[in-house]
Structure formats: C-alpha cells, structure tokens
C-alpha positions, 0 to 999 in steps of 0.5 A, a space after each residue: 296518832 292515825 292519818 287516813 280518810 274517810 269515805 262516805 258513801 252512799 248505799 242504795 238498797 232495793 225495796 219494795 213499796 206500796 207492792 212498787 219495787 223501788 230503791 231506798 236512798 236514807 232517812 230524813 227526819 222531819 215533822 209535820 204541822 203539828 209540829 210532831 217530829 218523825 223519820 220517812 225514807 226517801 225512795 226512788 221507784 221505777 219510773 223516777 218518783 220520789 216519795 218520803 214513805 212511813 218506816 212501816 210501808 218499807 219492805 227492803 229485799 237484800 237480806 242485809 240482816 244475813 251479814 250479821 251475826 245474832 247469838 242464839 237464845 
C-alpha cells in the first residue's frame, strides 16, 4: 500500500467580471429563497470587495484550456 501526503491548495484565477478585474476564489453551491439550487463563483475585486457571481458573468483570463489536449474533429 502506498503512503503519501495529499495537499489541497487554493488556486486563484484572474478573471473579468462586469468589466472589472478580479480574482476567482472558487465555486459555492447555494440556493435562493424559493429553494432552487445553483452554483455561484466567489470573486474578489481589486478594491478588496468580495461578491457572489453567476458563472455566465465570469471571464477567465489565464488560458487554462491551453494546458489540456483536445482531439481534432
């Protein structure tokens, strides 16, 4: 049996939200007053303000997709 350490680290990602630069902290599962469940992103703006943002309002700027290989076609 292999033994080792597992390290979980927070990776902040630069993004644009509402034409403002921000750091993406992660996803949070939440629900509204009607009990509907959904995911929101937690972002931090340059002025230190933190906000919950719907996924369609987040544009990542770090080109993470370039790290993955996609088959052509």
